[in-house]
C-alpha positions, 0 to 999 in steps of 0.5 A: 839949536845946533844938532851937535849939542843935543847930547849932554857932556855927561852922556858923551863922557859915559859913552867914551868910557864904555867904549874904552872899557874892556869888552866882555869875552862872552861874544868870543865863547862858543855859543850853545852846546858843544858839537856832539862829536867833540867829546864822542868816542870814535864810532862806525860810519857806513859808506859806499865809495864806488857809485855811478850816475847819469854823469857817466854810465849810471842810469839815475840822477845823482840827487836821487842816488844820494837820497837813496843811500841817505834814506837807508842809513848810509853816512857817506857816499862817493859818486865816482863817475868815469873820468869826470867829476860832477862839476860844470854845465851838463845837459842830457837829452830826455830820450837818452835818459828814458832809454837808459833808465825808464820813461818815469825817471824824470817824473820820479825826479820831479816828484822827489825834488819839485818842479823848480829844481828840475831844469829842462830846455828844448821843444817837446814838439821837435823831441829835443828836450834836454834835462840839466844834470846838477853838479855836486856843489849844487845838490849836496846842500839839499842832502848833507847833514852834519854828523849824519850824511856827507857826499865826497867828490870822487872819480873812477879813473878808467884806463885800459892797457894791453887790452885789459881794464885798469880802473882806480877810484880816487876819493876826495879829489879837487880836479879830474885825473885823466887816465895816464896809461902805460906800457904795462898794467903795473905801469898804468897803475903806478902812473895814475896813483902818482898823479893822485898822490901829487894832487894830494900833496899840492892841495894838502888834502887827504885822498884815498886811491883804491884799485877796483874789481881786479877780476873784471876782464881778468885784467889785474893779477895778484902779482900786479897787486903785490908789485905796485906797493904804493897802492894800499887799497883794493876791492875785496868785494864788489857788488857788480855781478859781472866782475868775476868775484869768485874767479874761474878754473884759471883765475883765483877768486878775489879773496884768494888774490888778496892772500896771495898778494899780501904774502908776496908784499909782506913775506917776500918783498918786505912791503906793506899790507894791501887793505880790502874795501867793499863797494856797490859799483852801482849803475842800475837804480830801477830794478833792472838786472845788473849792478844795483845799490846796497850790496857792499860797503865799508864801515870806518871807525872815526870820531868825525864824519868828515872826508879827512877823518874817514880817509885817515882812519882807512889809511890806518886800517881802522875799517872793515868791508861788508856785504851785510854783517855788522861788527861791534869791534875789531882789535889788533894787539901787536904785542900779543899778536892777537886779532879779536872780533866781536859781532853785532848779532841779528835775531835769528841769525848765526855766524861763523868766523874764520881766521885766515893766516899765512906763514913766512914760507907757506906753500901755494896751497897754504897761503890764506889757510883757515887756522880757526873756525868759531861760532862764537859772537866774540872770538880771537886768534893769536898768531903761532910761530911762523905765522906772519899775517892774519885776517878774519872773515865772518859769514852769516846764515842769512843771504844778502837782500840782493845777492850776486851769485847762488848760495851767497851769504852775508859777510864781513871782512876785517883788514889783515894784520902782520907782525912783520915790520912794514915799509911803504 
């Protein structure tokens, strides 16, 4: 029998008609339930944008660090090693790891992620064992989870000019930015910022650039912060105990620098506000003295947990910095010139909210003046005549779990808001 004639003619016609009939659209409809974020209102996401690992001068593996943050309720993390992205092949001697961290570091790493994950090479007899440092694009798939936790590529662009440190973090990079230096601190800031903005434009990608710990080595002045108008973000709180957060007799503390810089930027130069970020700047993960994790973070209000949506929200000023206090809501009403703050309280804790204002022609001691102090969990402040900038800081009666200076209390800092029309 001819095998080509086994299908009856009627069957062939039926099959042909079925092939020509309009296809069901069910295949092209979204299967299952909609993505939860699709219909959700914007919410607060917790994250840290300044962290270090064995890829530079941190003392633990990036997987271990990321897992630490993930297990403690953070939603996003940017490991920002100095002048490097976590990519390519990198090996580190076991002796160096143990010297920097602890003798148990690799064993803890092995216990957490398993023997097959931990790669080594070399000979134990000759004391030449090396451990492979995994790149971000390899380990992120073990840790990330939609709507719960993401990792964002980042770099701390680590520069030095006139003997002063100029460190700037770039979050959501695709390529390393080499520090470009300059003749002055301001020129170095501008050069590095320009390189990041160029990458953002070329890649069509949201990148956030912020200035780190301005009082570290007292390298950055408030005049510098005011002059480099294109830099819109800086660390108002950094959890490293060695960054001179409170200043000294000759240098203002970082919060005072913030108010001074914004007075110059907005009231004198007609520019944009400088916004404040909270970070850990963590390096130490084994209980050693120094910059440990969990001390500072940002809370960003966005609908989706993606780098792009988080960065857009931050560029819009919809975030606050924290060292322990949680806020339920922050609202700025530009028509009524009113800032409102609602605190998310903890049992047994009381709070004090201070509204900090600056006037157009304020004298030096009146820049960043406390206009209102209240113990209410929900409060607001309306700018009076002559006042142009307002921000709020909330302080609790509870100390941080891991304080960096004596008598420290948990705090949260809103962004500053102004009634002055801003230009970039």
